[in-house]
C-alpha atoms as a printed R data frame, in Angstrom:
    type eleno elety resid chain resno       x       y       z
1   ATOM     1    CA   UNK     A     1   6.516  -6.008 -20.071
2   ATOM     2    CA   UNK     A     2   3.044  -5.099 -19.498
3   ATOM     3    CA   UNK     A     3   2.234  -8.923 -18.801
4   ATOM     4    CA   UNK     A     4   5.434  -9.261 -16.323
5   ATOM     5    CA   UNK     A     5   3.995  -6.199 -14.317
6   ATOM     6    CA   UNK     A     6   0.530  -7.559 -14.309
7   ATOM     7    CA   UNK     A     7   1.918 -10.992 -13.026
8   ATOM     8    CA   UNK     A     8   4.077  -9.209 -10.322
9   ATOM     9    CA   UNK     A     9   1.153  -7.445  -9.306
10  ATOM    10    CA   UNK     A    10  -1.051 -10.398  -9.311
11  ATOM    11    CA   UNK     A    11   1.760 -12.302  -7.289
12  ATOM    12    CA   UNK     A    12   2.198  -9.603  -4.644
13  ATOM    13    CA   UNK     A    13  -1.782  -9.375  -4.117
14  ATOM    14    CA   UNK     A    14  -2.175 -13.080  -3.689
15  ATOM    15    CA   UNK     A    15   0.648 -13.274  -1.496
16  ATOM    16    CA   UNK     A    16  -0.440 -10.278   0.667
17  ATOM    17    CA   UNK     A    17  -4.046 -11.696   1.147
18  ATOM    18    CA   UNK     A    18  -2.049 -15.393   1.798
19  ATOM    19    CA   UNK     A    19  -0.199 -13.623   4.478
20  ATOM    20    CA   UNK     A    20  -3.559 -12.063   5.992
21  ATOM    21    CA   UNK     A    21  -5.470 -15.513   5.749
22  ATOM    22    CA   UNK     A    22  -2.765 -17.296   7.822
23  ATOM    23    CA   UNK     A    23  -2.391 -14.578  10.358
24  ATOM    24    CA   UNK     A    24  -6.255 -15.337  10.624
25  ATOM    25    CA   UNK     A    25  -6.193 -18.950  10.792
26  ATOM    26    CA   UNK     A    26  -3.253 -18.675  13.490
27  ATOM    27    CA   UNK     A    27  -5.613 -16.547  15.395
28  ATOM    28    CA   UNK     A    28  -8.298 -18.901  15.242
29  ATOM    29    CA   UNK     A    29  -6.187 -21.942  16.288
30  ATOM    30    CA   UNK     A    30  -4.965 -19.797  19.314
31  ATOM    31    CA   UNK     A    31  -8.492 -19.198  20.394
32  ATOM    32    CA   UNK     A    32  -9.369 -22.841  19.879
33  ATOM    33    CA   UNK     A    33  -6.390 -23.818  21.872
34  ATOM    34    CA   UNK     A    34  -7.327 -21.494  24.901
35  ATOM    35    CA   UNK     A    35 -10.979 -22.654  25.104
36  ATOM    36    CA   UNK     A    36 -12.140 -19.109  25.478
37  ATOM    37    CA   UNK     A    37 -12.321 -15.846  23.700
38  ATOM    38    CA   UNK     A    38  -9.566 -13.445  24.527
39  ATOM    39    CA   UNK     A    39 -10.181  -9.847  23.676
40  ATOM    40    CA   UNK     A    40  -6.432  -9.492  23.712
41  ATOM    41    CA   UNK     A    41  -6.175 -11.719  20.495
42  ATOM    42    CA   UNK     A    42  -7.179  -9.533  17.379
43  ATOM    43    CA   UNK     A    43  -8.449 -10.958  14.361
44  ATOM    44    CA   UNK     A    44  -5.740  -9.977  11.269
45  ATOM    45    CA   UNK     A    45  -8.645  -8.363   9.417
46  ATOM    46    CA   UNK     A    46 -12.281  -7.458  10.063
47  ATOM    47    CA   UNK     A    47 -14.957  -5.816   8.542
48  ATOM    48    CA   UNK     A    48 -17.999  -4.867  10.401
49  ATOM    49    CA   UNK     A    49 -21.107  -2.799   9.702
50  ATOM    50    CA   UNK     A    50 -21.368   0.337  11.983
51  ATOM    51    CA   UNK     A    51 -23.533   3.155  12.572
52  ATOM    52    CA   UNK     A    52 -21.569   5.497  10.221
53  ATOM    53    CA   UNK     A    53 -21.016   2.782   7.566
54  ATOM    54    CA   UNK     A    54 -18.626   0.079   7.070
55  ATOM    55    CA   UNK     A    55 -15.677  -0.386   9.613
56  ATOM    56    CA   UNK     A    56 -12.542  -1.766   8.897
57  ATOM    57    CA   UNK     A    57  -9.795  -3.088  11.156
58  ATOM    58    CA   UNK     A    58  -6.259  -4.601  10.418
59  ATOM    59    CA   UNK     A    59  -4.492  -6.277  13.392
60  ATOM    60    CA   UNK     A    60  -6.854  -4.699  15.757
61  ATOM    61    CA   UNK     A    61  -6.518  -1.377  14.642
62  ATOM    62    CA   UNK     A    62  -9.420   0.515  13.265
63  ATOM    63    CA   UNK     A    63  -8.900   2.055   9.626
64  ATOM    64    CA   UNK     A    64 -11.360   4.821   8.557
65  ATOM    65    CA   UNK     A    65 -11.243   7.367   5.348
66  ATOM    66    CA   UNK     A    66 -10.699  10.019   8.144
67  ATOM    67    CA   UNK     A    67  -7.577   8.717   9.250
68  ATOM    68    CA   UNK     A    68  -6.347   8.658   5.549
69  ATOM    69    CA   UNK     A    69  -7.403  12.141   5.017
70  ATOM    70    CA   UNK     A    70  -5.658  13.141   7.953
71  ATOM    71    CA   UNK     A    71  -2.371  11.785   6.791
72  ATOM    72    CA   UNK     A    72  -2.761  13.194   3.206
73  ATOM    73    CA   UNK     A    73  -3.293  16.603   4.970
74  ATOM    74    CA   UNK     A    74  -0.248  16.074   7.058
75  ATOM    75    CA   UNK     A    75   1.902  15.200   4.236
76  ATOM    76    CA   UNK     A    76   0.849  18.027   2.185
77  ATOM    77    CA   UNK     A    77   1.676  20.410   5.120
78  ATOM    78    CA   UNK     A    78   4.900  18.868   5.671
79  ATOM    79    CA   UNK     A    79   5.880  19.275   1.782
80  ATOM    80    CA   UNK     A    80   8.515  16.848   2.316
81  ATOM    81    CA   UNK     A    81  11.699  16.844   0.050
82  ATOM    82    CA   UNK     A    82  12.615  13.741  -1.679
83  ATOM    83    CA   UNK     A    83  16.248  14.048  -2.739
84  ATOM    84    CA   UNK     A    84  16.000  10.596  -5.075
85  ATOM    85    CA   UNK     A    85  12.578  12.053  -6.607
86  ATOM    86    CA   UNK     A    86  14.277  15.434  -7.326
87  ATOM    87    CA   UNK     A    87  17.374  13.826  -8.902
88  ATOM    88    CA   UNK     A    88  15.553  11.338 -10.785
89  ATOM    89    CA   UNK     A    89  13.458  14.320 -12.266
90  ATOM    90    CA   UNK     A    90  16.391  16.129 -13.504
91  ATOM    91    CA   UNK     A    91  18.112  13.223 -14.829
92  ATOM    92    CA   UNK     A    92  14.942  12.460 -16.910
93  ATOM    93    CA   UNK     A    93  15.096  15.928 -18.143
94  ATOM    94    CA   UNK     A    94  18.713  15.565 -19.223
95  ATOM    95    CA   UNK     A    95  18.204  12.435 -21.230
96  ATOM    96    CA   UNK     A    96  14.872  13.749 -22.715
97  ATOM    97    CA   UNK     A    97  16.609  16.937 -23.837
98  ATOM    98    CA   UNK     A    98  19.943  14.799 -25.069
99  ATOM    99    CA   UNK     A    99  17.664  12.614 -27.224
100 ATOM   100    CA   UNK     A   100  15.420  15.524 -28.579
101 ATOM   101    CA   UNK     A   101  18.567  17.342 -29.566
102 ATOM   102    CA   UNK     A   102  20.091  13.847 -31.220
103 ATOM   103    CA   UNK     A   103  16.904  13.272 -33.102
104 ATOM   104    CA   UNK     A   104  16.539  16.908 -34.439
105 ATOM   105    CA   UNK     A   105  20.114  16.916 -35.741
106 ATOM   106    CA   UNK     A   106  19.759  13.571 -37.284
107 ATOM   107    CA   UNK     A   107  16.371  14.056 -39.120
108 ATOM   108    CA   UNK     A   108  16.604  17.701 -39.777
């Protein structure tokens, strides 16, 4: 099972970066076809050294650790309720209690 999951994660990882690489190649091809550098054509993925450290951008939008922290705080403030998560927890508790009762009666 662990090998299967490892293979799946590796495959998803390779395919994800394959898509990013393909988008970058398409962008370069469009720039060559136009003959000049158009600021409207963003690179798929860029990493630059900036004043405040490393800056990254995906599809022309900057990604910073501050954005991630703000999103995390926003999610914590929302205290979002996930129905499927709560149902899954209840089912796992019931199954755990059921099997512990069965093992206690069989071996005691």
